C-alpha positions in Angstrom: -29.6 -0.1 8.5 -30.4 -2.8 11.0 -29.3 -3.0 14.8 -26.0 -5.0 13.6 -25.0 -2.1 11.2 -25.9 0.8 13.3 -23.4 -0.5 15.7 -20.8 -1.2 13.2 -21.3 2.0 11.9 -21.3 4.0 15.5 -17.7 2.0 16.3 -16.4 3.4 13.0 -17.6 6.9 13.9 -15.9 6.9 17.4 -12.7 5.7 15.7 -13.0 7.9 12.7 -11.2 11.2 14.0 -8.3 9.0 15.2 -8.2 6.9 12.4 -7.7 10.0 10.2 -5.3 11.7 12.4 -3.2 8.5 11.7 -3.6 8.4 8.2 -2.6 12.0 8.0 0.7 11.0 9.8 1.3 8.1 8.0 4.1 9.2 5.0 3.9 6.1 2.7 3.1 6.9 -0.5 0.0 4.1 -0.7 -1.9 6.0 -2.9 0.3 7.4 -5.6 2.0 4.1 -5.7 -1.2 2.1 -6.4 -2.1 5.2 -8.9 1.3 4.7 -10.7 0.2 0.9 -11.4 -3.7 1.4 -12.0 -2.7 4.0 -15.1 0.3 1.7 -16.3 -2.7 -0.8 -16.7 -5.2 1.4 -18.3 -7.7 0.8 -15.4 -7.4 4.3 -14.9 -8.7 7.1 -16.2 -12.6 6.0 -16.0 -15.9 7.8 -16.3 -17.7 6.3 -13.6 -15.3 5.3 -10.5 -16.5 3.9 -7.0 -14.6 3.9 -4.0 -15.9 1.1 -2.1 -15.5 1.3 1.9 -13.9 4.7 1.2 -12.9 5.1 5.1 -11.6 8.4 5.7 -10.5 8.7 2.0 -7.0 7.9 1.8 -7.7 6.8 -2.0 -10.8 9.2 -2.7 -8.2 11.9 -4.0 -6.5 9.9 -6.4 -9.4 8.0 -7.6 -11.5 11.3 -7.8 -8.6 13.0 -10.3 -8.8 10.1 -12.8 -12.5 9.8 -12.8 -15.4 11.9 -14.4 -17.6 10.9 -11.5 -16.3 9.4 -8.4 -18.7 8.0 -5.8 -17.4 7.3 -2.1 -19.5 5.1 -0.1 -18.9 3.9 3.4 -20.8 2.7 6.4 -19.7 5.3 8.8 -20.5 8.8 8.2 -18.3 10.1 10.4 -15.4 8.7 7.9 -17.1 10.1 4.7 -17.3 13.6 6.8 -13.2 13.0 6.9 -13.2 11.5 2.9 -14.9 15.0 1.6 -12.7 16.8 3.7 -9.5 15.4 1.7 -11.6 15.8 -1.6 -12.3 19.4 -0.5 -8.7 20.0 0.6 -7.7 19.5 -2.9 -10.2 20.9 -5.0 -12.4 17.6 -6.0 -15.4 16.2 -5.4 -17.3 12.8 -4.8 -21.2 11.6 -4.5 -21.3 10.5 -1.1 -23.6 7.2 0.0 -23.7 5.9 3.6 -24.8 2.7 3.5 -23.7 -1.0 4.6 -22.3 -3.3 1.5 -25.4 -5.4 1.8 -27.7 -2.6 1.9 -25.9 -0.5 -0.8 -25.5 -3.4 -3.9 -29.1 -3.7 -3.1 -30.0 -0.2 -4.6 -31.4 1.0 -8.1 -28.4 -0.2 -10.1 -25.8 1.7 -11.0 -23.1 0.9 -13.1 -19.4 1.8 -12.8 -16.4 1.4 -14.8 -13.9 0.6 -11.6 -14.8 -0.4 -8.5 -11.8 -0.2 -6.2 -11.9 -1.5 -2.4 -9.2 -1.1 0.1 -9.1 -3.9 2.7 -12.7 -4.1 2.7 -13.2 -6.6 5.3 -17.2 -6.5 4.6 -16.5 -8.0 1.3 -16.9 -12.0 0.9 -15.4 -14.1 -2.4 -19.2 -14.8 -2.7 -19.8 -11.0 -3.4 -18.4 -11.9 -7.1 -22.3 -11.6 -8.7 -23.0 -8.8 -6.9 -19.9 -7.0 -8.3 -20.7 -7.9 -11.4 -23.9 -6.3 -11.1 -22.6 -3.0 -10.2 -19.8 -3.1 -13.3 -20.2 -2.2 -16.8 -19.6 -4.8 -19.3 -15.7 -4.3 -19.5 -15.6 -3.2 -15.8 -12.7 -3.7 -13.5 -13.3 -4.4 -9.9 -9.8 -3.7 -8.2 -9.4 -5.1 -4.5 -6.4 -3.6 -2.4 -5.3 -5.3 0.6 -2.0 -5.6 3.0 -0.6 -8.9 2.5 2.5 -8.4 4.9 4.1 -6.4 7.6 7.3 -6.8 9.0 9.1 -4.3 12.3 12.7 -5.2 13.2 11.8 -4.6 17.0 8.1 -5.4 17.3 8.2 -8.7 16.0 10.8 -9.3 18.4 8.0 -8.8 21.2 5.8 -10.8 19.0 8.0 -13.7 18.8 8.6 -13.8 22.6 5.1 -13.3 24.0 3.0 -15.4 21.1 -0.1 -14.6 22.9 -0.2 -10.9 21.6 -0.8 -11.9 18.2 -4.4 -12.7 19.2 -4.6 -8.9 19.8 -2.9 -7.8 16.8 -3.4 -8.3 13.3 -0.8 -9.9 11.5 -1.4 -9.6 8.0 -0.8 -12.7 5.2 -1.8 -12.7 1.7 -4.1 -15.7 2.4 -7.2 -13.6 2.2 -6.2 -12.3 -1.5 -5.1 -15.5 -2.7 -8.9 -16.9 -2.0 -10.5 -13.9 -3.8 -8.0 -15.1 -6.9 -8.9 -18.7 -6.4 -12.5 -18.1 -6.6 -12.0 -15.5 -9.4 -10.2 -18.1 -11.6 -13.0 -20.4 -10.6 -15.7 -18.3 -11.6 -13.9 -17.1 -14.7 -12.9 -13.7 -14.2 -9.7 -12.4 -15.5 -7.0 -11.2 -13.1 -4.2 -8.6 -13.3 -2.0 -8.5 -9.9 1.3 -6.8 -8.3 2.9 -6.5 -4.7 4.2 -3.1 -4.0 6.6 -3.3 -1.0 7.4 -0.6 1.1 11.2 0.1 3.2 11.1 2.5 5.8 12.6 3.7 9.2 10.5 5.1 11.8 11.1 6.1 15.6 9.4 3.9 18.2 9.2 4.9 22.0 10.0 2.4 25.0 7.7 3.9 27.3 4.6 4.0 24.4 5.3 0.2 23.7 5.6 -0.6 27.6 2.1 1.1 28.4 0.9 -0.8 25.2 1.8 -4.4 26.0 2.1 -4.7 29.2 -1.5 -5.0 29.9 -2.0 -7.4 27.5 0.6 -9.9 29.3 0.6 -11.9 32.8 2.5 -10.7 35.6 5.7 -12.8 34.6 5.5 -11.8 31.3 5.7 -8.0 32.3 8.8 -8.6 33.9 10.1 -10.5 31.1 8.9 -7.6 29.1 11.0 -5.0 31.1 13.6 -7.3 30.8 13.6 -7.4 26.7 13.0 -3.6 26.4 16.3 -2.7 28.7 18.3 -5.1 26.3 16.8 -3.1 23.4 16.7 -0.1 24.4 19.7 0.4 26.3 18.5 3.0 28.4 17.5 4.9 25.1 14.0 6.8 25.0 13.8 6.0 21.5 15.4 4.0 19.0 14.7 3.6 14.9 13.0 0.5 13.8 13.4 -0.9 10.5 9.9 -1.7 8.7 8.6 -3.1 5.5 4.7 -3.3 4.1 3.5 -5.0 1.2 0.3 -3.9 -0.5 -1.4 -6.6 -2.7 -3.8 -5.6 -5.5 -5.6 -7.6 -7.6 -8.0 -6.3 -10.6 -10.5 -8.1 -11.7 -12.4 -8.0 -15.3 -15.8 -9.2 -15.5 -16.6 -12.5 -17.4 -16.5 -12.3 -21.3 -15.0 -9.0 -20.6 -11.9 -7.6 -22.3 -8.8 -5.2 -21.3 -8.8 -2.1 -22.3 -5.9 -1.6 -24.2 
């Protein structure tokens, strides 16, 4: 790894335990719902599967259940340790490769029937040729991204204090659309879907204040207190309604075909 990659790996290593805890606390059935779509599309099961940028293994066990051999790769060793923990808990195994993407694709060629990548900010649309080199002739590259979120309570604060958007990721379908456009230009066949999850979650007044206040000016902090009082009405917690929309695109190699 170069120095930039080492810094990136160290940052993800430091965040790994917190990230894994958040993943464990998340009750949304992302993996099982993605599994249903991949199975319906006959993308899974498959022989050789790559979980590219596996992180803490949110999708790794699901992929392992449908693969003869699963490989997980990530820049962070700590993230991979948590991914292996998840696999071990379910009696599953995977080959682990700790490398940044720009080194992984340069390794001696091993071809996969399915490459699955969730979010994967390290990938760029110009990576299609590199992904193609890692796929079997009828292989499928599956890109999954969060393309939208709503939160009935928190969105009110983003609207009242637009500067907060600098500190919070506001997902949109733009990146996935860029992949689809580039894929069409390069002749990749595509299948896609959007999965929307509706759910409710408790939100804590003090937690919200402590998180937002340091990001605001003094006058904005006063406005924040007024908003909190109006919305929470002396309650410590209230329920908020949320949605999360996941976009999935399955790209088939030029000259390849769907497995029917």
